[in-house]
PASEBA-1860 file (N, C-alpha, C; in nm, 3 decimals):
! residues 279
1> XXXXXXXX> 3.277/0.158/0.111/3.151/0.199/0.173/3.064/0.270/0.070 ~ 2.936/0.281/0.100/2.843/0.341/0.005/2.795/0.478/0.048 ~ 2.769/0.497/0.177/2.718/0.627/0.222/2.818/0.737/0.190 ~ 2.769/0.843/0.127/2.856/0.954/0.090/2.934/0.932/-0.037 ~ 2.927/0.811/-0.092/3.004/0.780/-0.213/2.915/0.776/-0.337 ~ 2.788/0.743/-0.319/2.697/0.730/-0.433/2.575/0.818/-0.413 ~ 2.507/0.849/-0.524/2.382/0.923/-0.517/2.278/0.839/-0.445 ~ 2.178/0.904/-0.386/2.084/0.831/-0.302/1.986/0.747/-0.383
9> XXXXXXXX> 1.968/0.776/-0.510/1.887/0.690/-0.596/1.978/0.626/-0.700 ~ 1.986/0.493/-0.692/2.063/0.415/-0.788/1.969/0.337/-0.877 ~ 2.016/0.224/-0.923/1.936/0.142/-1.015/1.956/-0.005/-0.983 ~ 1.846/-0.080/-0.977/1.851/-0.224/-0.958/1.825/-0.296/-1.088 ~ 1.913/-0.390/-1.121/1.908/-0.456/-1.252/1.817/-0.578/-1.255 ~ 1.745/-0.606/-1.149/1.667/-0.729/-1.140/1.559/-0.741/-1.248 ~ 1.505/-0.629/-1.292/1.396/-0.634/-1.389/1.444/-0.632/-1.534 ~ 1.572/-0.630/-1.557/1.622/-0.628/-1.694/1.606/-0.761/-1.767
17> XXXXXXXX> 1.629/-0.876/-1.701/1.606/-1.003/-1.772/1.458/-1.025/-1.801 ~ 1.428/-1.143/-1.854/1.291/-1.176/-1.891/1.202/-1.202/-1.771 ~ 1.079/-1.245/-1.794/0.982/-1.269/-1.687/1.038/-1.365/-1.582 ~ 1.010/-1.332/-1.455/1.061/-1.414/-1.348/1.210/-1.399/-1.325 ~ 1.268/-1.290/-1.375/1.412/-1.263/-1.365/1.490/-1.378/-1.427 ~ 1.439/-1.427/-1.541/1.501/-1.543/-1.605/1.493/-1.530/-1.756 ~ 1.604/-1.560/-1.820/1.608/-1.555/-1.965/1.635/-1.414/-2.017 ~ 1.647/-1.401/-2.147/1.681/-1.272/-2.207/1.566/-1.172/-2.194
25> XXXXXXXX> 1.597/-1.043/-2.203/1.491/-0.942/-2.196/1.399/-0.949/-2.317 ~ 1.278/-0.902/-2.300/1.185/-0.896/-2.414/1.242/-0.809/-2.525 ~ 1.312/-0.702/-2.485/1.366/-0.606/-2.582/1.507/-0.569/-2.536 ~ 1.608/-0.629/-2.596/1.746/-0.605/-2.554/1.786/-0.459/-2.571 ~ 1.747/-0.398/-2.682/1.783/-0.258/-2.706/1.723/-0.168/-2.599 ~ 1.599/-0.197/-2.558/1.535/-0.117/-2.454/1.607/-0.132/-2.321 ~ 1.649/-0.255/-2.289/1.722/-0.277/-2.164/1.854/-0.201/-2.164 ~ 1.923/-0.201/-2.277/2.049/-0.127/-2.286/2.024/0.023/-2.273
33> XXXXXXXX> 1.914/0.070/-2.332/1.880/0.212/-2.325/1.852/0.255/-2.182 ~ 1.788/0.169/-2.104/1.760/0.201/-1.963/1.892/0.221/-1.888 ~ 1.985/0.131/-1.907/2.113/0.143/-1.837/2.187/0.271/-1.876 ~ 2.189/0.301/-2.003/2.261/0.421/-2.048/2.192/0.549/-2.000 ~ 2.059/0.547/-2.001/1.985/0.664/-1.953/2.005/0.682/-1.802 ~ 2.015/0.573/-1.729/2.040/0.584/-1.585/2.170/0.659/-1.559 ~ 2.274/0.626/-1.633/2.401/0.696/-1.615/2.387/0.843/-1.651 ~ 2.313/0.874/-1.760/2.290/1.012/-1.799/2.219/1.090/-1.689
41> XXXXXXXX> 2.133/1.023/-1.614/2.055/1.090/-1.509/2.131/1.098/-1.377 ~ 2.254/1.053/-1.374/2.336/1.067/-1.254/2.346/0.944/-1.167 ~ 2.293/0.831/-1.212/2.306/0.708/-1.134/2.454/0.665/-1.132 ~ 2.505/0.640/-1.013/2.641/0.587/-1.002/2.647/0.468/-0.906 ~ 2.532/0.402/-0.890/2.520/0.283/-0.804/2.423/0.187/-0.872 ~ 2.476/0.078/-0.924/2.393/-0.022/-0.989/2.404/-0.154/-0.914 ~ 2.289/-0.208/-0.878/2.282/-0.334/-0.805/2.248/-0.446/-0.903 ~ 2.320/-0.556/-0.895/2.300/-0.666/-0.990/2.329/-0.798/-0.922
49> XXXXXXXX> 2.323/-0.905/-1.000/2.364/-1.039/-0.954/2.386/-1.125/-1.077 ~ 2.484/-1.213/-1.069/2.510/-1.304/-1.179/2.390/-1.395/-1.205 ~ 2.316/-1.429/-1.100/2.202/-1.520/-1.117/2.075/-1.449/-1.163 ~ 2.081/-1.319/-1.191/1.970/-1.252/-1.256/1.977/-1.288/-1.405 ~ 1.900/-1.385/-1.442/1.901/-1.418/-1.584/1.885/-1.565/-1.618 ~ 1.967/-1.654/-1.585/2.104/-1.642/-1.535/2.193/-1.569/-1.635 ~ 2.293/-1.503/-1.585/2.398/-1.441/-1.666/2.351/-1.325/-1.753 ~ 2.224/-1.285/-1.739/2.169/-1.185/-1.831/2.199/-1.042/-1.785
57> XXXXXXXX> 2.166/-1.010/-1.660/2.180/-0.871/-1.614/2.324/-0.822/-1.625 ~ 2.418/-0.905/-1.580/2.558/-0.863/-1.586/2.605/-0.845/-1.730 ~ 2.561/-0.932/-1.818/2.601/-0.919/-1.959/2.547/-0.789/-2.018 ~ 2.423/-0.753/-1.983/2.366/-0.628/-2.032/2.442/-0.507/-1.978 ~ 2.474/-0.511/-1.850/2.549/-0.400/-1.789/2.684/-0.384/-1.859 ~ 2.752/-0.495/-1.880/2.882/-0.488/-1.947/2.869/-0.435/-2.089 ~ 2.771/-0.486/-2.163/2.754/-0.445/-2.302/2.717/-0.298/-2.314 ~ 2.634/-0.250/-2.221/2.585/-0.112/-2.229/2.685/-0.010/-2.176
65> XXXXXXXX> 2.764/-0.047/-2.076/2.836/0.054/-2.001/2.988/0.038/-1.998 ~ 3.041/-0.077/-2.035/3.186/-0.095/-2.029/3.253/-0.025/-2.148 ~ 3.361/0.050/-2.123/3.429/0.075/-1.995/3.345/0.165/-1.905 ~ 3.342/0.131/-1.778/3.250/0.195/-1.685/3.296/0.336/-1.646 ~ 3.198/0.424/-1.618/3.235/0.555/-1.564/3.318/0.541/-1.437 ~ 3.408/0.634/-1.415/3.501/0.624/-1.302/3.428/0.620/-1.167 ~ 3.313/0.687/-1.160/3.245/0.696/-1.031/3.139/0.588/-1.012 ~ 3.124/0.497/-1.108/3.019/0.396/-1.098/3.057/0.287/-0.999
73> XXXXXXXX> 2.968/0.261/-0.904/2.987/0.153/-0.806/2.892/0.039/-0.843 ~ 2.949/-0.072/-0.886/2.870/-0.191/-0.916/2.865/-0.278/-0.791 ~ 2.743/-0.312/-0.751/2.722/-0.395/-0.632/2.652/-0.522/-0.676 ~ 2.715/-0.636/-0.649/2.653/-0.762/-0.685/2.622/-0.843/-0.559 ~ 2.575/-0.965/-0.577/2.543/-1.049/-0.462/2.567/-1.194/-0.496 ~ 2.595/-1.271/-0.393/2.615/-1.415/-0.406/2.537/-1.485/-0.295 ~ 2.522/-1.616/-0.311/2.449/-1.693/-0.211/2.329/-1.764/-0.267 ~ 2.302/-1.744/-0.396/2.188/-1.809/-0.461/2.230/-1.857/-0.599
81> XXXXXXXX> 2.149/-1.946/-0.656/2.170/-1.992/-0.792/2.034/-2.022/-0.854 ~ 2.032/-2.035/-0.985/1.909/-2.068/-1.058/1.926/-2.202/-1.127 ~ 1.818/-2.280/-1.129/1.825/-2.404/-1.207/1.779/-2.377/-1.350 ~ 1.776/-2.482/-1.433/1.748/-2.463/-1.575/1.606/-2.417/-1.603 ~ 1.516/-2.433/-1.507/1.378/-2.388/-1.525/1.350/-2.256/-1.454 ~ 1.454/-2.195/-1.398/1.437/-2.065/-1.333/1.415/-2.071/-1.185 ~ 1.418/-2.189/-1.125/1.400/-2.200/-0.980/1.515/-2.137/-0.904 ~ 1.485/-2.092/-0.782/1.584/-2.027/-0.696/1.631/-2.127/-0.591
89> XXXXXXXX> 1.763/-2.133/-0.570/1.820/-2.227/-0.475/1.933/-2.160/-0.398 ~ 1.954/-2.206/-0.277/2.064/-2.156/-0.195/2.197/-2.205/-0.251 ~ 2.297/-2.119/-0.248/2.432/-2.155/-0.294/2.532/-2.084/-0.204 ~ 2.532/-2.123/-0.078/2.606/-2.047/0.021/2.727/-2.114/0.081 ~ 2.773/-2.224/0.024/2.897/-2.282/0.076/3.013/-2.191/0.041 ~ 3.123/-2.197/0.115/3.238/-2.113/0.081/3.283/-2.127/-0.064 ~ 3.285/-2.250/-0.115/3.326/-2.269/-0.255/3.227/-2.205/-0.351 ~ 3.097/-2.214/-0.320/2.995/-2.154/-0.407/3.002/-2.002/-0.402
97> XXXXXXXX> 3.031/-1.946/-0.285/3.043/-1.800/-0.275/3.161/-1.751/-0.358 ~ 3.272/-1.819/-0.346/3.391/-1.780/-0.425/3.363/-1.793/-0.574 ~ 3.299/-1.904/-0.614/3.269/-1.922/-0.756/3.175/-1.814/-0.806 ~ 3.078/-1.775/-0.723/2.986/-1.668/-0.762/3.059/-1.536/-0.783 ~ 3.152/-1.506/-0.696/3.230/-1.382/-0.711/3.316/-1.388/-0.837 ~ 3.377/-1.502/-0.862/3.459/-1.516/-0.983/3.373/-1.503/-1.109 ~ 3.249/-1.553/-1.104/3.158/-1.536/-1.218/3.128/-1.389/-1.243 ~ 3.108/-1.313/-1.134/3.082/-1.170/-1.148/3.202/-1.097/-1.205
105> XXXXXXXX> 3.320/-1.131/-1.160/3.441/-1.068/-1.213/3.453/-1.092/-1.363 ~ 3.424/-1.215/-1.404/3.434/-1.248/-1.546/3.329/-1.176/-1.629 ~ 3.203/-1.183/-1.587/3.096/-1.129/-1.670/3.096/-0.977/-1.674 ~ 3.136/-0.914/-1.564/3.140/-0.767/-1.560/3.274/-0.712/-1.608 ~ 3.370/-0.801/-1.630/3.506/-0.765/-1.672/3.566/-0.664/-1.574 ~ 3.576/-0.710/-1.451/3.634/-0.631/-1.344/3.749/-0.706/-1.280 ~ 3.847/-0.633/-1.228/3.951/-0.695/-1.146/3.905/-0.709/-1.002 ~ 3.811/-0.624/-0.962/3.756/-0.628/-0.827/3.613/-0.578/-0.833
113> XXXXXXXX> 3.520/-0.652/-0.773/3.382/-0.604/-0.762/3.377/-0.509/-0.643 ~ 3.332/-0.385/-0.661/3.338/-0.288/-0.551/3.270/-0.334/-0.423 ~ 3.149/-0.389/-0.435/3.077/-0.440/-0.318/3.005/-0.568/-0.359 ~ 3.010/-0.669/-0.274/2.933/-0.792/-0.296/2.854/-0.822/-0.170 ~ 2.723/-0.839/-0.189/2.635/-0.874/-0.078/2.628/-1.025/-0.061 ~ 2.636/-1.068/0.062/2.608/-1.207/0.097/2.458/-1.218/0.116 ~ 2.391/-1.282/0.023/2.246/-1.299/0.027/2.213/-1.425/0.107 ~ 2.138/-1.409/0.215/2.102/-1.521/0.301/1.965/-1.574/0.258
121> XXXXXXXX> 1.961/-1.702/0.226/1.835/-1.767/0.190/1.799/-1.867/0.298 ~ 1.673/-1.865/0.343/1.629/-1.958/0.445/1.679/-1.919/0.583 ~ 1.676/-2.013/0.674/1.717/-1.988/0.812/1.863/-2.024/0.831 ~ 1.917/-1.990/0.947/2.056/-2.022/0.978/2.061/-2.130/1.085 ~ 1.972/-2.228/1.073/1.960/-2.332/1.176/2.089/-2.411/1.193 ~ 2.166/-2.425/1.083/2.290/-2.503/1.093/2.411/-2.416/1.122 ~ 2.388/-2.288/1.148/2.498/-2.200/1.186/2.597/-2.170/1.076 ~ 2.553/-2.171/0.951/2.645/-2.151/0.839/2.686/-2.005/0.821
129> XXXXXXXX> 2.612/-1.914/0.880/2.635/-1.773/0.851/2.777/-1.730/0.886 ~ 2.828/-1.776/0.999/2.963/-1.737/1.038/3.067/-1.791/0.939 ~ 3.046/-1.914/0.891/3.137/-1.969/0.790/3.128/-1.890/0.660 ~ 3.007/-1.847/0.624/2.991/-1.767/0.503/3.064/-1.633/0.518 ~ 3.051/-1.572/0.634/3.122/-1.445/0.658/3.273/-1.463/0.645 ~ 3.323/-1.571/0.703/3.467/-1.596/0.693/3.511/-1.610/0.548 ~ 3.428/-1.676/0.468/3.461/-1.691/0.326/3.461/-1.556/0.256 ~ 3.363/-1.473/0.287/3.356/-1.341/0.225/3.475/-1.254/0.266
137> XXXXXXXX> 3.512/-1.261/0.392/3.626/-1.184/0.441/3.754/-1.228/0.370 ~ 3.770/-1.360/0.352/3.890/-1.411/0.286/3.899/-1.361/0.143 ~ 3.786/-1.362/0.071/3.787/-1.317/-0.068/3.813/-1.166/-0.075 ~ 3.755/-1.092/0.019/3.784/-0.947/0.023/3.931/-0.922/0.049 ~ 3.988/-0.995/0.147/4.128/-0.973/0.180/4.222/-1.012/0.066 ~ 4.175/-1.099/-0.023/4.253/-1.133/-0.143/4.245/-1.023/-0.249 ~ 4.149/-0.931/-0.233/4.135/-0.822/-0.328/4.036/-0.846/-0.439 ~ 3.959/-0.956/-0.433/3.862/-0.982/-0.538/3.737/-0.897/-0.524
145> XXXXXXXX> 3.707/-0.854/-0.404/3.596/-0.761/-0.381/3.646/-0.647/-0.294 ~ 3.580/-0.532/-0.307/3.623/-0.417/-0.229/3.562/-0.410/-0.091 ~ 3.436/-0.455/-0.079/3.367/-0.447/0.049/3.257/-0.551/0.053 ~ 3.212/-0.583/0.175/3.111/-0.685/0.198/2.981/-0.620/0.241 ~ 2.871/-0.662/0.179/2.738/-0.628/0.226/2.666/-0.754/0.268 ~ 2.552/-0.737/0.334/2.470/-0.851/0.374/2.326/-0.823/0.336 ~ 2.253/-0.930/0.303/2.119/-0.913/0.249/2.025/-1.020/0.306 ~ 1.903/-0.975/0.337/1.799/-1.065/0.387/1.840/-1.126/0.521
153> XXXXXXXX> 1.890/-1.042/0.610/1.947/-1.091/0.736/1.858/-1.053/0.854 ~ 1.877/-1.126/0.962/1.814/-1.094/1.090/1.901/-0.995/1.166 ~ 1.846/-0.939/1.273/1.925/-0.850/1.357/2.043/-0.925/1.418 ~ 2.021/-1.049/1.458/2.130/-1.127/1.516/2.242/-1.148/1.415 ~ 2.207/-1.175/1.290/2.309/-1.191/1.188/2.381/-1.060/1.160 ~ 2.306/-0.951/1.161/2.368/-0.819/1.145/2.473/-0.796/1.254 ~ 2.437/-0.828/1.378/2.530/-0.806/1.489/2.653/-0.895/1.475 ~ 2.633/-1.020/1.432/2.748/-1.108/1.409/2.839/-1.051/1.301
161> XXXXXXXX> 2.778/-1.005/1.192/2.856/-0.954/1.080/2.936/-0.831/1.117 ~ 2.871/-0.736/1.183/2.940/-0.612/1.216/3.042/-0.631/1.327 ~ 3.027/-0.737/1.405/3.130/-0.768/1.504/3.251/-0.833/1.440 ~ 3.228/-0.902/1.327/3.337/-0.975/1.262/3.418/-0.890/1.166 ~ 3.352/-0.791/1.101/3.420/-0.716/0.996/3.343/-0.589/0.963 ~ 3.400/-0.507/0.878/3.330/-0.387/0.831/3.227/-0.426/0.727 ~ 3.107/-0.374/0.742/2.997/-0.403/0.650/2.961/-0.274/0.576 ~ 2.954/-0.284/0.443/2.929/-0.165/0.360/2.782/-0.130/0.353
169> XXXXXXXX> 2.694/-0.232/0.352/2.552/-0.205/0.335/2.470/-0.325/0.379 ~ 2.343/-0.298/0.406/2.247/-0.402/0.439/2.131/-0.390/0.341 ~ 2.092/-0.503/0.282/1.977/-0.506/0.192/1.870/-0.597/0.252 ~ 1.758/-0.537/0.290/1.641/-0.613/0.335/1.517/-0.549/0.276 ~ 1.410/-0.624/0.272/1.284/-0.567/0.223/1.239/-0.454/0.316 ~ 1.197/-0.344/0.255/1.147/-0.230/0.334/1.072/-0.138/0.239 ~ 0.955/-0.095/0.282/0.873/-0.007/0.199/0.767/0.058/0.286 ~ 0.686/0.140/0.224/0.574/0.202/0.295/0.487/0.102/0.368
177> XXXXXXXX> 0.465/-0.015/0.307/0.373/-0.112/0.367/0.443/-0.228/0.437 ~ 0.573/-0.236/0.428/0.648/-0.340/0.497/0.765/-0.277/0.570 ~ 0.745/-0.254/0.699/0.848/-0.189/0.780/0.906/-0.286/0.882 ~ 0.898/-0.414/0.849/0.945/-0.517/0.943/1.095/-0.507/0.970 ~ 1.168/-0.441/0.882/1.313/-0.426/0.902/1.349/-0.295/0.971 ~ 1.253/-0.232/1.036/1.281/-0.104/1.103/1.392/-0.116/1.207 ~ 1.395/-0.228/1.278/1.499/-0.246/1.379/1.637/-0.255/1.315 ~ 1.643/-0.316/1.196/1.770/-0.322/1.123/1.812/-0.185/1.071
185> XXXXXXXX> 1.716/-0.111/1.024/1.746/0.025/0.979/1.803/0.107/1.094 ~ 1.742/0.098/1.210/1.792/0.172/1.326/1.934/0.128/1.362 ~ 1.961/-0.002/1.351/2.096/-0.051/1.379/2.196/0.004/1.279 ~ 2.155/0.013/1.151/2.242/0.072/1.049/2.269/0.219/1.079 ~ 2.168/0.290/1.125/2.186/0.431/1.161/2.288/0.446/1.273 ~ 2.280/0.359/1.371/2.374/0.368/1.484/2.517/0.343/1.439 ~ 2.534/0.258/1.340/2.669/0.220/1.296/2.711/0.291/1.167 ~ 2.628/0.382/1.117/2.657/0.459/0.996/2.681/0.367/0.876
193> XXXXXXXX> 2.588/0.274/0.857/2.593/0.178/0.747/2.476/0.206/0.653 ~ 2.498/0.195/0.525/2.390/0.216/0.428/2.286/0.105/0.438 ~ 2.160/0.144/0.430/2.048/0.049/0.426/1.984/0.063/0.288 ~ 1.982/-0.046/0.213/1.936/-0.044/0.074/1.813/-0.133/0.063 ~ 1.692/-0.075/0.065/1.572/-0.158/0.063/1.554/-0.229/-0.071 ~ 1.525/-0.359/-0.066/1.476/-0.420/-0.189/1.324/-0.425/-0.182 ~ 1.261/-0.432/-0.297/1.116/-0.419/-0.312/1.065/-0.287/-0.252 ~ 1.123/-0.173/-0.288/1.079/-0.045/-0.229/0.939/-0.004/-0.270
201> XXXXXXXX> 0.887/-0.064/-0.378/0.751/-0.031/-0.422/0.656/-0.150/-0.405 ~ 0.694/-0.247/-0.327/0.613/-0.366/-0.311/0.699/-0.489/-0.334 ~ 0.638/-0.599/-0.368/0.712/-0.725/-0.376/0.802/-0.733/-0.497 ~ 0.771/-0.659/-0.603/0.845/-0.676/-0.727/0.792/-0.789/-0.812 ~ 0.697/-0.865/-0.760/0.640/-0.977/-0.835/0.488/-0.964/-0.841 ~ 0.440/-0.840/-0.864/0.298/-0.822/-0.887/0.220/-0.763/-0.771 ~ 0.286/-0.734/-0.659/0.216/-0.680/-0.542/0.228/-0.529/-0.530 ~ 0.282/-0.463/-0.632/0.306/-0.320/-0.623/0.179/-0.240/-0.597
209> XXXXXXXX> 0.063/-0.295/-0.634/-0.061/-0.220/-0.617/-0.094/-0.193/-0.472 ~ -0.034/-0.269/-0.379/-0.052/-0.241/-0.237/-0.007/-0.099/-0.204 ~ 0.092/-0.051/-0.277/0.140/0.085/-0.258/0.086/0.178/-0.365 ~ 0.108/0.144/-0.490/0.076/0.236/-0.598/-0.074/0.255/-0.615 ~ -0.154/0.159/-0.569/-0.299/0.174/-0.576/-0.363/0.225/-0.450 ~ -0.281/0.260/-0.351/-0.334/0.307/-0.223/-0.380/0.452/-0.235 ~ -0.499/0.481/-0.185/-0.555/0.615/-0.201/-0.475/0.720/-0.124 ~ -0.422/0.683/-0.008/-0.342/0.779/0.068/-0.218/0.820/-0.011
217> XXXXXXXX> -0.157/0.723/-0.079/-0.040/0.754/-0.162/-0.082/0.838/-0.281 ~ -0.194/0.799/-0.344/-0.240/0.871/-0.464/-0.279/1.014/-0.431 ~ -0.347/1.034/-0.319/-0.389/1.170/-0.283/-0.269/1.257/-0.248 ~ -0.170/1.199/-0.184/-0.048/1.273/-0.153/0.026/1.310/-0.282 ~ 0.027/1.217/-0.378/0.091/1.247/-0.505/0.022/1.362/-0.577 ~ -0.112/1.362/-0.575/-0.184/1.472/-0.641/-0.154/1.605/-0.572 ~ -0.148/1.604/-0.441/-0.127/1.729/-0.368/0.014/1.783/-0.386 ~ 0.112/1.695/-0.392/0.251/1.739/-0.402/0.302/1.745/-0.546
225> XXXXXXXX> 0.219/1.705/-0.642/0.258/1.715/-0.781/0.354/1.608/-0.827 ~ 0.341/1.488/-0.769/0.425/1.376/-0.811/0.341/1.259/-0.854 ~ 0.404/1.146/-0.872/0.334/1.022/-0.903/0.334/0.935/-0.778 ~ 0.245/0.835/-0.770/0.248/0.746/-0.653/0.383/0.681/-0.631 ~ 0.450/0.638/-0.737/0.582/0.577/-0.720/0.682/0.677/-0.661 ~ 0.677/0.799/-0.709/0.768/0.900/-0.655/0.741/0.926/-0.507 ~ 0.615/0.927/-0.468/0.583/0.949/-0.327/0.635/0.834/-0.242 ~ 0.617/0.711/-0.287/0.664/0.595/-0.211/0.816/0.596/-0.196
233> XXXXXXXX> 0.886/0.634/-0.303/1.031/0.641/-0.296/1.077/0.761/-0.213 ~ 1.008/0.873/-0.228/1.043/0.991/-0.148/1.023/0.964/0.000 ~ 0.920/0.886/0.035/0.899/0.851/0.176/1.019/0.776/0.232 ~ 1.076/0.685/0.152/1.193/0.612/0.197/1.313/0.705/0.215 ~ 1.334/0.795/0.120/1.444/0.890/0.134/1.426/0.978/0.257 ~ 1.301/1.013/0.285/1.270/1.098/0.400/1.282/1.021/0.531 ~ 1.265/0.891/0.523/1.261/0.807/0.644/1.394/0.804/0.716 ~ 1.504/0.804/0.641/1.636/0.797/0.703/1.743/0.840/0.604
241> XXXXXXXX> 1.844/0.915/0.650/1.955/0.951/0.561/2.041/0.831/0.526 ~ 2.026/0.721/0.596/2.104/0.601/0.567/2.046/0.519/0.452 ~ 1.925/0.552/0.408/1.862/0.476/0.302/1.913/0.520/0.165 ~ 1.956/0.421/0.087/1.989/0.438/-0.054/1.891/0.353/-0.134 ~ 1.843/0.405/-0.245/1.741/0.335/-0.322/1.798/0.275/-0.450 ~ 1.743/0.159/-0.487/1.782/0.094/-0.613/1.656/0.045/-0.686 ~ 1.559/0.134/-0.712/1.440/0.087/-0.785/1.480/0.038/-0.924 ~ 1.416/-0.069/-0.967/1.449/-0.126/-1.096/1.335/-0.113/-1.195
249> XXXXXXXX> 1.367/-0.118/-1.321/1.269/-0.111/-1.428/1.334/-0.153/-1.558 ~ 1.252/-0.188/-1.656/1.302/-0.214/-1.790/1.252/-0.108/-1.888 ~ 1.203/0.006/-1.834/1.142/0.111/-1.916/1.210/0.245/-1.886 ~ 1.250/0.315/-1.991/1.310/0.447/-1.971/1.213/0.545/-1.906 ~ 1.086/0.556/-1.950/0.995/0.648/-1.881/0.977/0.614/-1.733 ~ 0.970/0.486/-1.701/0.957/0.446/-1.560/1.084/0.482/-1.484 ~ 1.199/0.462/-1.545/1.325/0.503/-1.483/1.324/0.652/-1.452 ~ 1.284/0.732/-1.549/1.282/0.878/-1.529/1.184/0.916/-1.419
257> XXXXXXXX> 1.071/0.846/-1.412/0.975/0.871/-1.304/1.038/0.840/-1.168 ~ 1.106/0.726/-1.158/1.170/0.689/-1.032/1.274/0.794/-0.991 ~ 1.353/0.838/-1.085/1.457/0.936/-1.053/1.398/1.068/-1.006 ~ 1.276/1.098/-1.051/1.210/1.221/-1.009/1.174/1.225/-0.863 ~ 1.182/1.112/-0.795/1.151/1.109/-0.652/1.246/1.197/-0.572 ~ 1.366/1.217/-0.623/1.463/1.299/-0.551/1.418/1.444/-0.538 ~ 1.329/1.487/-0.626/1.282/1.626/-0.624/1.157/1.644/-0.537 ~ 1.104/1.536/-0.481/0.982/1.542/-0.399/1.020/1.561/-0.253
265> XXXXXXXX> 0.967/1.665/-0.192/0.990/1.690/-0.050/0.861/1.664/0.026 ~ 0.863/1.569/0.117/0.745/1.541/0.196/0.730/1.645/0.306 ~ 0.606/1.683/0.333/0.578/1.775/0.441/0.514/1.699/0.557 ~ 0.481/1.770/0.663/0.424/1.706/0.782/0.293/1.636/0.750 ~ 0.212/1.696/0.664/0.085/1.633/0.629/0.108/1.501/0.559 ~ 0.204/1.496/0.468/0.234/1.372/0.398/0.281/1.264/0.495 ~ 0.367/1.301/0.587/0.415/1.203/0.686/0.300/1.150/0.771 ~ 0.209/1.238/0.808/0.095/1.196/0.889/0.003/1.101/0.811
273> XXXXXXX> -0.017/1.130/0.684/-0.108/1.047/0.602/-0.045/0.912/0.571 ~ 0.085/0.911/0.543/0.152/0.787/0.502/0.197/0.702/0.619 ~ 0.214/0.764/0.732/0.264/0.691/0.849/0.186/0.567/0.886 ~ 0.052/0.571/0.889/-0.025/0.453/0.932/-0.025/0.336/0.834 ~ 0.034/0.351/0.715/0.026/0.245/0.615/0.114/0.125/0.649 ~ 0.217/0.146/0.728/0.316/0.042/0.750/0.277/-0.061/0.853 ~ 0.352/-0.169/0.851/0.338/-0.274/0.952/0.477/-0.322/0.993
END
């Protein structure tokens, strides 16, 4: 499980590879420095995937941090693949899920991946989700992974998953301006499951200005002595104790800014100003 085991601000490795989460980083030394600085700042939860790159994020994590700190929880995901031009494709058959987990074990040099998220792509019109869960449970029971998470799921899929097995975490998009997963967050609160928002500052693909360029966010940052990014992340931490953050970056100064969100305390005025931004 993640709640109570890791710090509330972790690190997401999605931005370490090249543009479009594909290919090598622009600056390998800088990417390695970000990972090492994250550990220095108290990060003990790193989110990654073998298909970030392909094969790039995990290789960087291994090169920068292995042998890993005793308290570091590496969380990966399966259910997707990349083609040779960087396209994203579903890879959710039981055999593909197992192969993805084995790839993570190899690249991260682990005997067991602490947590692996089942990433759902597209709809579940053919009812594959239950078969995917069974495959994940089988791999966990073999000892190849420590716990199962689910990502990009509906409430119905969440209920199926939690009825079938113990779930360590849920990853869905959630931010100041996208609160469509509020019902899932509430379900996680009821079941004491970690909720890990992806795209906490926007889409991650150029839409961050919806939050970081918002005047309500900027004015709150000026009043509370933070940056817009810190305010957006602090709002998530304030929103629920079940929320764990994994903001990503390829820059040490940006990393340090993100980590500073833990020191920002929102007051009633901030909640009132930021509350209407969501949908």
